[in-house]
C-alpha positions as MATLAB code, in Angstrom:
seq = 'MTEFATAPDGIRLAYEVVGQGEPVVLVHGFGASRVQNWRAPGWYETLAGAGYRVIALDCRGHGDSDKPHDSARYGEDAMTNDIAAVMQAAGHDAAFVMGYSMGGSLTIRLLHNQPKRVRAAVIGGVGSNYFSRTNDWRTAIADGLIAKDASSLSPTQRMFREFASQPGKDVLALAACMRAPRSPLSRQDLAAIATPSLVVCGEADQVSGPAEALASALGHARAVTVPKRDHMLTVGDKLYKQAVVAFLAGR';
ca = [
       0.073    0.031    0.388;
       1.435    3.379   -0.925;
       1.715    5.870    1.538;
       2.649    9.229    1.909;
       6.024   11.627    4.311;
       6.203   15.031    3.619;
      10.078   16.296    3.362;
      10.365   19.542    5.385;
      10.032   22.354    1.657;
       6.863   20.114    2.100;
       7.326   17.531   -1.083;
       5.277   14.640   -1.093;
       7.263   11.489   -1.005;
       5.783    7.817   -1.906;
       7.279    5.011   -0.350;
       5.271    1.374    1.009;
       6.491   -1.134    3.656;
       6.637   -4.945    2.990;
       8.362   -7.483    5.855;
       9.128   -7.796    9.473;
      11.838   -7.095   10.741;
      14.936   -4.462   11.288;
      14.276   -2.069    8.232;
      15.767   -1.609    5.163;
      15.539    2.379    3.584;
      15.499    1.429   -0.249;
      16.757    4.166   -2.721;
      16.320    3.726   -6.507;
      18.528    5.489   -9.275;
      18.030    8.317  -12.125;
      14.132    8.096  -14.320;
      13.509    4.449  -11.861;
      11.144    4.050   -8.467;
      10.880    2.233   -6.644;
       8.425   -0.559   -8.721;
      10.917   -0.777  -11.187;
      14.460   -0.475   -9.383;
      13.114   -2.945   -6.309;
       9.802   -4.388   -6.413;
       9.840   -5.827  -10.408;
      13.411   -7.443  -10.006;
      12.711   -9.050   -6.932;
      14.308   -7.444   -3.864;
      11.115   -7.103   -1.982;
      10.402  -11.277   -1.839;
      14.125  -11.443   -0.713;
      14.558   -9.427    1.898;
      11.601   -9.638    3.448;
      11.786  -13.947    2.786;
      15.705  -12.469    5.189;
      13.601  -11.677    8.082;
      13.689   -7.907    6.865;
      11.086   -4.482    6.781;
      11.701   -3.571    3.329;
      10.984    0.186    3.539;
      11.567    1.959   -0.289;
      10.938    5.810   -1.199;
       9.906    7.233   -4.813;
      12.771   10.076   -3.940;
      10.941   13.583   -5.789;
      10.404   13.086   -9.620;
       9.343    9.526   -9.933;
       7.295    7.605   -9.413;
       4.219    8.262   -7.532;
       5.621   10.916   -5.597;
       6.123   15.177   -6.476;
       7.718   15.750   -9.074;
       8.749   20.107   -9.883;
      10.129   21.174  -12.735;
      11.953   23.594  -11.549;
      15.554   22.012  -10.698;
      16.601   24.036   -8.231;
      14.039   21.556   -6.294;
      16.337   18.981   -6.518;
      19.550   19.807   -4.059;
      21.517   17.185   -2.849;
      20.862   18.560    0.446;
      17.550   18.076   -0.211;
      16.687   14.484   -1.574;
      19.433   13.414    1.217;
      16.542   14.511    3.512;
      14.259   13.258    1.778;
      15.200    9.875    3.226;
      15.577   10.953    6.249;
      11.964   12.052    6.256;
      10.854    8.954    5.052;
      12.747    6.953    7.193;
      11.402    9.177   10.034;
       7.730    8.851    8.602;
       7.829    4.833    8.254;
       8.885    4.706   12.358;
      12.770    4.812   12.613;
      15.161    7.195   13.274;
      17.774    4.627   12.265;
      17.924    1.893    9.447;
      20.260   -0.529    6.964;
      20.013    1.936    3.994;
      20.811    0.757   -0.188;
      20.718    3.187   -3.185;
      21.494    1.788   -6.536;
      22.999    4.839   -9.182;
      21.391    7.850   -8.112;
      20.087    6.490   -5.059;
      23.727    5.224   -3.922;
      25.109    8.937   -3.869;
      22.299    9.886   -1.792;
      22.947    6.904   -0.005;
      27.331    8.499    0.386;
      25.875   11.842    1.107;
      23.478   10.626    3.726;
      26.344    8.672    5.262;
      28.468   12.057    5.729;
      25.875   14.504    6.960;
      23.391   11.839    9.050;
      25.331    9.417   10.180;
      23.880    8.080   12.472;
      21.004    7.520   10.926;
      22.260    4.478    8.632;
      23.366    1.662   10.813;
      25.206    0.138    7.446;
      25.118    1.272    3.982;
      24.710   -0.950    0.728;
      25.829    1.627   -2.572;
      25.082   -0.431   -5.657;
      26.007    1.453   -9.448;
      28.142    3.640   -7.949;
      31.969    3.042   -8.477;
      34.955    5.115  -10.195;
      33.000    7.543  -12.150;
      31.345    9.131   -8.752;
      34.914   11.171   -8.490;
      34.439   12.624  -12.360;
      30.703   12.634  -13.748;
      30.380   16.580  -14.098;
      28.322   18.272  -13.988;
      28.470   19.725  -17.572;
      27.829   15.798  -17.668;
      24.432   16.197  -16.156;
      23.762   18.726  -18.286;
      24.336   17.364  -21.760;
      22.414   13.934  -20.734;
      18.773   16.564  -19.230;
      19.420   18.503  -22.322;
      19.650   15.142  -24.489;
      16.077   13.835  -22.600;
      13.927   17.029  -23.634;
      15.813   17.685  -27.054;
      13.753   18.384  -29.909;
      15.789   16.409  -33.235;
      17.087   13.270  -31.117;
      19.804   12.177  -34.025;
      22.637   14.351  -32.902;
      22.845   12.468  -29.163;
      25.308   10.361  -27.837;
      25.083    7.204  -26.750;
      24.817    7.575  -23.568;
      21.897   10.291  -24.118;
      20.511    8.345  -25.210;
      20.642    5.544  -23.004;
      19.454    8.412  -20.590;
      16.531    9.917  -22.862;
      14.741    6.188  -23.727;
      14.556    5.028  -20.197;
      13.247    8.077  -19.134;
      10.737    8.427  -21.684;
       8.699    5.268  -20.045;
       5.599    5.650  -20.084;
       4.344    7.448  -16.164;
       7.316    9.536  -16.339;
       7.853   12.737  -16.358;
      10.589   13.950  -17.997;
      10.521   17.187  -17.906;
      10.856   16.376  -14.054;
      13.399   14.470  -14.585;
      14.995   16.742  -16.580;
      15.261   18.890  -13.467;
      16.223   16.736  -11.551;
      19.756   15.729  -13.469;
      20.336   19.310  -14.162;
      20.403   19.985  -10.915;
      24.250   20.249   -9.644;
      26.344   17.425   -7.778;
      29.296   17.478   -6.078;
      30.586   14.308   -5.501;
      32.206   14.110   -1.048;
      35.962   15.040   -0.567;
      38.789   11.669   -0.403;
      38.966   13.058    3.151;
      35.128   13.333    3.467;
      34.732    9.816    2.207;
      37.426    8.738    4.611;
      36.264    9.683    7.682;
      32.866    7.798    6.871;
      33.003    4.428    9.556;
      29.419    3.099    9.048;
      30.271   -0.259    7.532;
      29.379   -0.828    3.574;
      29.029   -2.536    0.655;
      29.246   -1.390   -3.158;
      28.105   -2.980   -5.659;
      28.889   -3.068   -9.185;
      28.282   -4.543  -12.378;
      32.009   -5.525  -14.321;
      30.431   -4.328  -18.050;
      29.497   -1.235  -15.579;
      30.605    2.123  -18.038;
      28.506    4.476  -16.467;
      29.040    3.481  -12.639;
      33.162    2.221  -13.167;
      35.032   -0.226  -10.812;
      33.383   -0.732   -7.530;
      37.263   -0.325   -6.114;
      37.831    2.815   -6.352;
      35.229    4.135   -3.906;
      35.160    1.133   -1.845;
      38.832    2.131   -1.195;
      38.603    5.572   -1.125;
      35.205    5.442    1.805;
      36.402    4.769    5.952;
      35.017    1.510    6.041;
      33.969   -0.827    2.410;
      34.162   -3.766    0.770;
      33.856   -4.169   -2.497;
      31.640   -6.812   -5.338;
      32.125   -6.802   -8.414;
      29.074   -8.410  -10.397;
      30.005  -10.232  -13.340;
      29.656   -9.591  -17.279;
      26.480   -7.475  -16.101;
      25.994   -3.579  -17.384;
      24.420   -0.659  -15.343;
      20.720   -1.581  -16.020;
      21.050   -5.921  -15.337;
      22.866   -5.409  -11.987;
      20.882   -4.611  -10.112;
      18.623   -7.663  -10.350;
      21.477  -10.082  -10.286;
      21.253  -13.442   -7.839;
      24.703  -12.900   -6.471;
      24.548   -9.160   -6.464;
      21.361  -10.235   -3.626;
      23.191  -12.708   -2.541;
      26.165  -10.739   -1.451;
      23.302   -7.782    0.170;
      21.920  -10.484    2.102;
      25.173  -12.052    3.667;
      26.119   -8.245    4.041;
      22.945   -7.624    6.011;
      23.523  -11.083    8.339;
      26.367   -9.431    9.592;
      26.034   -6.301   10.257;
];
């Protein structure tokens, strides 16, 4: 059943809760939703079956949450606060947190901004490219989402455009989200994060880059590489699920 939390700036955030046990908050990737990123690939069943309470949200601009068209509403701190707002609305001051791609980057920011909220973190679909994605790159992706003529777009722009143009998605909101400035944490800030973390990337994921580069920068993390999987296929892979369940069980 869809429930709603309210962000500090008034944005309504959709989420749902499945299962009983220790809470695991799931934060999806750009252009996806809690359904597409987590429910459809079987994560609800996997985590609930392992004895966890799944709390999966739709980030602002996505799924059943509010979808402003103003890029100023998609600041990284605001979107990080959204995770905390949903966690609180579900009745938890702290939880395990797993984010994928955009959700992985937001999880890193949550680890830095509000470390007491996170018992342990899984950062999926974010690797070495965490350090190299510039705001110019993000602007180019946003431009590609709303370009009238797609013939001159790069392969990466085309990939994002096709994904963001699926039925039920608000392309203008997604372009605004992508256009919002982002800045990676410094290596000093990453090294200071003491929360146990697992970094998972696909071997063929050119969007994330290798997991080891980010895991080695974090203060208490290890890397898992899913063989032969790209950015889209890693998230539902059996090996990824097995690694996460084993990691959480050890906390």
